[in-house]
VEXDREN-2710 file (C-alpha; in Angstrom, 1 decimal):
% VEXDREN-2710
k/r/px/py/pz
1/MET/0.0/0.0/0.0
2/LEU/1.3/3.5/-1.0
3/GLN/-0.3/6.3/1.0
4/VAL/0.8/9.7/-0.1
5/ARG/-0.6/13.2/0.4
6/LEU/-1.3/15.0/-2.9
7/SER/-2.3/18.3/-1.3
8/GLY/-3.5/19.4/2.1
9/ASP/-6.7/17.3/2.3
10/ILE/-6.2/14.9/-0.6
11/TRP/-4.5/11.5/-0.3
12/PHE/-3.4/9.0/-2.9
13/MET/-4.0/5.4/-1.8
14/GLY/-2.5/2.9/-4.3
15/PHE/-1.8/-0.8/-4.4
16/ASN/0.8/-2.6/-6.6
17/ASP/-0.2/-5.8/-8.3
18/ARG/2.9/-7.8/-9.2
19/ARG/1.2/-11.2/-9.2
20/THR/-1.3/-10.9/-12.1
21/HIS/0.1/-12.1/-15.4
22/LEU/-2.7/-11.0/-17.7
23/PHE/-4.7/-7.7/-17.2
24/GLU/-8.3/-8.3/-18.0
25/ASN/-7.2/-11.9/-18.5
26/ILE/-5.8/-11.0/-21.9
27/TRP/-3.1/-8.4/-21.9
28/PRO/0.4/-9.3/-20.5
29/ILE/1.7/-7.1/-17.7
30/PRO/5.2/-8.3/-17.0
31/HIS/5.9/-5.1/-15.0
32/GLY/2.6/-5.4/-13.1
33/ILE/0.1/-2.6/-12.6
34/SER/-1.1/-0.3/-9.8
35/TYR/-4.7/0.4/-8.7
36/ASN/-5.1/3.9/-7.4
37/SER/-7.8/5.3/-5.2
38/TYR/-8.1/8.8/-3.7
39/LEU/-9.4/10.1/-0.4
40/ILE/-10.5/13.7/0.5
41/ILE/-10.7/14.4/4.2
42/ASP/-12.7/17.6/4.7
43/GLU/-15.9/18.6/6.5
44/LYS/-17.3/15.8/4.4
45/ILE/-15.1/12.8/3.5
46/ALA/-15.1/11.5/-0.1
47/LEU/-13.4/8.5/-1.7
48/ILE/-12.8/8.6/-5.4
49/ASP/-13.0/5.1/-6.9
50/THR/-11.9/2.0/-4.9
51/VAL/-9.5/-0.8/-5.7
52/GLU/-9.4/-4.3/-7.0
53/ARG/-11.1/-6.8/-4.6
54/GLN/-7.9/-8.7/-3.7
55/PHE/-6.8/-5.5/-1.7
56/ILE/-10.1/-4.9/0.2
57/ASP/-9.0/-5.6/3.7
58/ASP/-5.8/-3.5/3.5
59/TYR/-7.7/-0.8/1.7
60/LEU/-10.4/-0.5/4.4
61/ASP/-7.6/-0.5/7.1
62/HIS/-5.8/2.3/5.5
63/ILE/-8.9/4.4/5.1
64/ALA/-9.5/4.0/8.9
65/SER/-5.9/4.9/9.7
66/LEU/-6.5/8.3/8.0
67/ILE/-10.0/9.1/9.2
68/GLY/-10.3/7.3/12.5
69/ASP/-13.9/6.9/13.7
70/ARG/-15.3/9.3/11.1
71/GLN/-17.6/8.0/8.4
72/VAL/-17.1/8.1/4.7
73/ASP/-19.8/10.5/3.3
74/TYR/-19.4/10.0/-0.4
75/LEU/-18.0/7.4/-2.8
76/VAL/-17.4/9.1/-6.2
77/ILE/-17.5/6.5/-9.0
78/ASN/-15.6/7.7/-12.0
79/HIS/-15.5/4.3/-13.5
80/MET/-17.4/1.1/-12.7
81/GLU/-15.0/-1.5/-14.0
82/PRO/-14.4/-4.1/-11.3
83/ASP/-10.7/-3.3/-10.9
84/HIS/-11.9/0.1/-9.5
85/SER/-15.2/-0.9/-8.0
86/GLY/-14.1/-4.1/-6.4
87/ALA/-14.3/-2.8/-2.8
88/LEU/-17.7/-1.1/-3.3
89/LYS/-19.8/-3.6/-1.4
90/ALA/-17.3/-3.9/1.4
91/LEU/-17.1/-0.1/1.7
92/ILE/-20.9/0.2/2.0
93/THR/-20.9/-2.6/4.6
94/LYS/-18.4/-0.8/6.7
95/TYR/-19.8/2.7/6.1
96/PRO/-23.6/2.1/5.6
97/GLY/-24.3/5.9/5.5
98/VAL/-22.1/6.4/2.4
99/THR/-23.7/8.1/-0.6
100/LEU/-22.7/7.0/-4.1
101/VAL/-22.0/9.8/-6.6
102/GLY/-22.2/9.0/-10.3
103/ASN/-24.2/9.5/-13.4
104/LYS/-27.3/7.6/-14.6
105/LYS/-25.3/4.9/-16.4
106/THR/-23.1/4.5/-13.3
107/PHE/-26.0/3.4/-11.1
108/GLN/-27.3/1.0/-13.8
109/LEU/-23.9/-0.7/-13.7
110/VAL/-23.8/-0.7/-9.8
111/GLU/-27.1/-2.5/-9.8
112/SER/-25.9/-5.0/-12.5
113/TYR/-22.7/-5.8/-10.7
114/TYR/-23.4/-5.4/-7.0
115/LEU/-26.6/-4.1/-5.5
116/LYS/-29.4/-1.5/-5.9
117/PRO/-27.9/1.5/-4.0
118/GLU/-30.0/3.2/-1.5
119/LYS/-28.2/6.6/-1.2
120/VAL/-27.2/8.2/-4.5
121/VAL/-26.4/11.6/-6.0
122/GLU/-26.8/11.6/-9.7
123/VAL/-24.6/14.2/-11.4
124/TYR/-24.5/15.8/-14.8
125/ASP/-21.8/17.8/-16.6
126/ASP/-20.5/20.7/-14.5
127/ASP/-22.5/19.7/-11.4
128/THR/-20.5/20.2/-8.2
129/LEU/-20.2/18.6/-4.8
130/GLU/-19.2/20.7/-1.9
131/LEU/-17.1/19.0/0.7
132/GLY/-16.0/22.0/2.7
133/ARG/-12.7/23.5/1.6
134/ASN/-12.8/21.3/-1.4
135/LYS/-15.3/21.2/-4.3
136/LEU/-15.6/18.6/-6.9
137/GLN/-16.8/19.3/-10.4
138/PHE/-17.9/16.5/-12.7
139/ARG/-17.8/15.9/-16.5
140/THR/-18.7/12.7/-18.4
141/ILE/-16.2/11.3/-20.9
142/PRO/-18.2/8.3/-22.2
143/MET/-16.4/5.4/-23.8
144/VAL/-13.0/6.3/-22.4
145/HIS/-13.4/3.4/-22.1
146/TRP/-16.8/2.5/-20.6
147/PRO/-20.1/4.2/-21.3
148/GLU/-20.5/5.6/-17.7
149/THR/-16.9/7.0/-17.4
150/MET/-16.6/10.5/-16.0
151/VAL/-13.9/12.6/-14.4
152/SER/-13.9/14.6/-11.1
153/TYR/-12.1/17.9/-10.9
154/GLU/-11.1/19.5/-7.6
155/VAL/-11.6/23.1/-8.3
156/ASN/-9.1/24.6/-5.8
157/SER/-6.2/22.3/-6.2
158/GLY/-6.7/21.8/-9.9
159/ILE/-6.4/18.0/-9.5
160/LEU/-8.2/16.0/-12.2
161/PHE/-9.2/12.5/-11.0
162/ALA/-9.2/11.0/-14.4
163/GLY/-10.3/7.4/-14.0
164/ASP/-8.7/5.1/-16.6
165/ALA/-7.9/8.1/-18.9
166/PHE/-4.1/8.9/-18.9
167/GLY/-3.3/5.7/-17.1
168/SER/-0.5/3.2/-17.5
169/TYR/0.6/-0.3/-17.0
170/GLY/3.5/-0.8/-14.6
171/THR/3.7/-0.8/-10.8
172/LEU/4.7/2.3/-8.9
173/ASP/8.1/1.2/-7.4
174/GLY/8.4/3.8/-4.7
175/GLY/7.8/6.9/-6.7
176/ILE/4.3/7.8/-7.6
177/PHE/4.7/11.3/-9.2
178/ASP/6.0/11.8/-12.7
179/ASP/9.0/13.7/-11.4
180/GLU/10.0/10.8/-9.1
181/ILE/10.3/8.2/-11.7
182/ASN/12.2/7.4/-14.9
183/LEU/9.7/8.1/-17.6
184/ASP/11.8/6.2/-20.2
185/PHE/10.4/3.0/-18.5
186/TYR/6.8/4.2/-18.7
187/GLU/7.1/5.2/-22.4
188/VAL/6.2/1.8/-23.6
189/GLU/3.8/1.0/-20.7
190/VAL/1.7/4.1/-21.1
191/MET/1.4/3.5/-24.8
192/ARG/0.6/-0.2/-24.5
193/TYR/-2.0/0.6/-21.9
194/PHE/-3.6/3.1/-24.3
195/THR/-3.5/0.9/-27.4
196/ASN/-4.7/-2.2/-25.6
197/ILE/-7.4/-0.6/-23.4
198/VAL/-8.5/2.7/-24.8
199/GLY/-7.3/2.4/-28.5
200/LYS/-10.7/1.3/-29.8
201/TYR/-12.2/4.6/-28.7
202/CYS/-9.8/7.1/-30.3
203/ALA/-12.7/9.3/-31.4
204/HIS/-14.1/9.4/-27.9
205/THR/-10.7/10.2/-26.5
206/GLN/-10.4/13.1/-28.8
207/ARG/-13.8/14.4/-27.7
208/ALA/-12.7/14.0/-24.1
209/ILE/-9.5/15.9/-24.5
210/LYS/-11.4/18.8/-26.1
211/LYS/-14.1/18.6/-23.4
212/LEU/-11.5/19.0/-20.6
213/ALA/-9.5/21.7/-22.3
214/ASP/-11.0/24.6/-20.5
215/LEU/-10.1/23.2/-17.0
216/GLU/-7.0/24.6/-15.3
217/ILE/-5.5/21.2/-14.6
218/ARG/-2.5/21.2/-12.3
219/MET/-2.3/17.5/-11.6
220/ILE/-3.7/14.4/-13.2
221/ALA/-4.5/11.5/-10.9
222/ALA/-5.5/8.4/-12.9
223/THR/-6.6/5.0/-11.5
224/HIS/-3.5/3.2/-12.9
225/GLY/0.1/4.4/-13.1
226/PRO/1.8/7.6/-12.0
227/VAL/0.3/10.9/-10.8
228/TRP/1.2/13.6/-13.2
229/ARG/2.1/16.9/-11.4
230/THR/5.2/18.3/-13.2
231/ASP/5.1/17.5/-16.9
232/LEU/1.4/17.0/-17.7
233/ASN/2.1/17.6/-21.4
234/TRP/4.2/14.4/-21.4
235/VAL/1.1/12.2/-21.1
236/LEU/-1.5/14.7/-22.6
237/SER/0.5/15.1/-25.8
238/ARG/0.9/11.4/-26.3
239/TYR/-2.8/10.6/-25.7
240/ASN/-3.6/13.3/-28.3
241/LYS/-1.1/11.9/-30.8
242/TRP/-2.2/8.3/-30.5
243/SER/-5.9/9.0/-30.5
244/SER/-5.4/11.2/-33.6
245/TYR/-3.7/8.3/-35.5
246/ASP/-0.7/10.6/-35.9
247/MET/1.8/7.9/-36.9
248/GLU/5.5/7.8/-37.8
249/ASN/6.9/6.6/-41.0
250/GLY/7.7/3.0/-40.3
251/VAL/6.5/-0.5/-41.1
252/VAL/5.3/-3.4/-38.9
253/ILE/5.7/-6.7/-40.6
254/VAL/3.8/-9.7/-39.1
255/TYR/3.9/-13.2/-40.4
256/GLY/2.7/-16.7/-39.5
257/SER/4.9/-19.5/-40.7
258/MET/5.0/-23.3/-40.0
259/TYR/8.2/-24.3/-41.8
260/GLY/9.9/-21.1/-42.5
261/ASN/8.9/-20.3/-46.0
262/THR/6.6/-17.4/-45.1
263/GLN/9.2/-16.1/-42.7
264/LYS/11.7/-16.0/-45.6
265/MET/9.3/-13.8/-47.6
266/ALA/9.0/-11.4/-44.6
267/GLU/12.8/-11.2/-44.4
268/VAL/13.0/-10.2/-48.1
269/VAL/10.5/-7.4/-47.6
270/ALA/12.2/-6.1/-44.5
271/ARG/15.6/-6.0/-46.1
272/ARG/14.3/-4.1/-49.1
273/LEU/12.6/-1.6/-46.9
274/ALA/15.9/-1.0/-45.1
275/GLU/17.6/-0.5/-48.4
276/ARG/15.0/2.1/-49.2
277/GLY/15.9/4.1/-46.1
278/ILE/13.1/3.0/-43.8
279/LYS/14.7/2.7/-40.4
280/ASN/11.6/2.0/-38.2
281/ILE/11.0/-1.6/-39.2
282/ARG/9.5/-4.1/-36.7
283/VAL/9.2/-7.8/-37.7
284/TYR/7.1/-10.1/-35.6
285/ASP/6.3/-13.8/-35.6
286/ALA/2.6/-13.9/-34.7
287/SER/3.2/-17.2/-32.9
288/LYS/5.7/-15.8/-30.5
289/THR/4.9/-12.2/-29.8
290/HIS/1.6/-11.4/-27.9
291/ALA/-0.8/-9.2/-29.9
292/SER/-0.6/-6.4/-27.3
293/TYR/3.0/-5.6/-28.3
294/ILE/2.3/-5.8/-32.0
295/ILE/-0.8/-3.6/-31.7
296/ASN/1.3/-1.1/-29.9
297/ASP/3.6/-0.7/-32.9
298/ILE/0.7/-0.7/-35.3
299/PHE/-0.5/2.4/-33.6
300/LYS/3.0/3.9/-33.9
301/TYR/3.9/3.2/-37.5
302/ARG/1.8/3.8/-40.6
303/GLY/2.9/0.8/-42.7
304/PHE/1.6/-2.7/-42.1
305/ILE/2.6/-5.7/-44.1
306/VAL/1.2/-9.1/-43.1
307/GLY/1.9/-12.6/-44.3
308/SER/0.4/-15.9/-43.7
309/CYS/0.9/-19.5/-44.7
310/ALA/-2.2/-21.5/-45.5
311/TYR/-3.4/-23.6/-42.6
312/ASN/-6.2/-26.1/-43.2
313/ASN/-7.3/-24.1/-46.2
314/ALA/-7.5/-20.9/-44.1
315/ILE/-5.3/-18.3/-42.5
316/PHE/-2.7/-19.3/-39.9
317/PRO/-4.6/-19.1/-36.6
318/ASN/-2.3/-16.7/-34.7
319/VAL/-2.3/-14.3/-37.6
320/GLY/-6.1/-14.6/-37.7
321/THR/-6.4/-13.8/-34.0
322/LEU/-4.3/-10.7/-34.4
323/LEU/-6.3/-9.4/-37.4
324/THR/-9.5/-10.0/-35.6
325/THR/-8.3/-7.8/-32.7
326/ILE/-7.1/-5.1/-35.1
327/GLU/-10.5/-5.2/-36.9
328/HIS/-12.3/-5.0/-33.6
329/MET/-10.3/-2.0/-32.5
330/GLY/-11.1/-0.1/-35.7
331/VAL/-7.6/1.1/-36.3
332/LYS/-7.4/3.7/-39.1
333/ASN/-5.2/5.3/-41.7
334/HIS/-2.7/2.6/-42.5
335/LEU/-0.9/1.5/-45.6
336/LEU/-1.2/-2.2/-46.2
337/GLY/0.7/-5.0/-47.9
338/ILE/-0.1/-8.7/-48.1
339/PHE/1.9/-11.8/-48.9
340/GLY/1.6/-15.5/-48.1
341/ASN/2.5/-19.1/-48.9
342/TYR/0.7/-22.4/-49.5
343/SER/1.5/-26.0/-50.3
344/TRP/-1.4/-27.6/-52.1
345/ASN/-4.4/-25.3/-51.5
346/GLY/-4.7/-21.6/-50.6
347/GLY/-6.5/-19.8/-47.8
348/GLY/-4.0/-17.6/-46.1
349/VAL/-3.8/-14.8/-48.7
350/LYS/-7.5/-15.1/-49.5
351/SER/-8.3/-14.4/-45.8
352/LEU/-5.8/-11.5/-45.7
353/ALA/-7.6/-10.0/-48.8
354/GLU/-10.9/-10.2/-46.8
355/PHE/-9.3/-8.4/-43.9
356/ALA/-8.1/-5.7/-46.4
357/GLU/-11.6/-5.3/-47.7
358/LYS/-13.1/-4.9/-44.2
359/MET/-10.4/-2.4/-43.0
360/LYS/-10.5/-0.2/-46.1
361/TRP/-6.9/0.6/-45.7
362/GLU/-4.9/1.6/-48.8
363/GLN/-3.3/-1.5/-50.3
364/VAL/0.0/-0.5/-51.8
365/TYR/0.5/-3.5/-54.1
366/ALA/-1.3/-6.6/-55.2
367/PRO/-1.0/-9.6/-52.8
368/VAL/2.1/-11.7/-53.3
369/GLU/1.6/-15.5/-52.9
370/GLU/4.0/-18.4/-53.3
371/LYS/3.5/-22.1/-53.6
372/GLY/6.1/-24.0/-51.7
373/ALA/9.6/-22.6/-51.4
374/LEU/10.4/-19.0/-52.3
375/LYS/11.4/-18.7/-56.0
376/VAL/13.1/-16.0/-58.0
377/ASP/10.0/-14.5/-59.6
378/THR/8.1/-14.3/-56.4
379/ARG/11.1/-12.7/-54.7
380/GLU/11.0/-10.0/-57.3
381/GLU/7.3/-9.4/-56.5
382/LEU/8.2/-9.1/-52.8
383/LEU/10.8/-6.5/-53.7
384/ARG/8.2/-4.5/-55.7
385/LEU/5.8/-4.8/-52.7
386/ALA/8.4/-3.3/-50.4
387/ASP/9.2/-0.6/-53.0
388/ALA/5.6/0.3/-53.2
389/MET/5.3/0.7/-49.4
390/ALA/8.5/2.8/-49.3
391/ASP/7.2/5.0/-52.1
392/LYS/3.9/5.6/-50.3
393/LEU/5.6/6.4/-47.0
394/ALA/7.8/8.8/-48.8
395/SER/4.9/10.6/-50.4
396/ASN/3.2/10.9/-47.0
END
């Protein structure tokens, strides 16, 4: 448990999870993750979000260590996802007088997950909650990344309690503020969190950024990752860049290969791109690298070249899983190249062409397909595919 004062009346209460391997049981978190809750001790006491249920006992103990025999008056629910509402029922049991603060959709989810709340305050955009010296102002930012998501802004201190917005993977290893940590470590973890968790909702993220632009934000306190107090632009500019699909000139090459022939095709394309001056080239075997890392680079680089061998007259399963995830996330504005390999019947390249049709990305060259081992004529086609991608990137 990390218990740190953010300002006179406002406390950070965070827990580090180094045991969980997969966040949401899908995304690898080798560096763990933090769950952050916030406590305002004033004439009225307010909690902002809770924590994941595995930390309930310690969480309640730490609240009591700060407020003694006083009661929690309000629980502000910015986000109802169970990793932030996991202690809700336990909190109500310990503090039966607590009033839940949220919007209409919040309370629908409270009832779906836990119980029908008895004491609620339903808030709308720019409604306020007076606690004494502190005053909270609310704004909804739906689909960043659940429909009920909102933020709470403490007017006097300028602290934005942002829910999952501007969060990050990675535990907080002693330091909790951006000026206490090495941000080089969080560069990948912040982006991977965005692309894995929020990336499907880029348009909503853009609307949220604009909606919050008039607030005088002096600190961003998210429910995962560091608290931003010194260089807020570090995280704000990145969220704006990623949600705008503002990508760099580079190419992600992904392949699925059983016996190495499709891999050889990928190597030919990668080498030609390098010869053409493309320095940002990332080549991934879809069977080895988890989709969360590949998607991270797809959000970063404009070019995407994907290859698949045929597998039971269809696409190689690991490539298919990746493409389904990309399609579901609705990633936009990419340049696409396709190649593949088969032995006696096709399927891989056919499925890749169907993916291209669904995504509506610009396809830089006709699909290149080989039967069996890579031959001279097909190698020349792969070079032309790489050249076409390099030309398009240069023109952009």
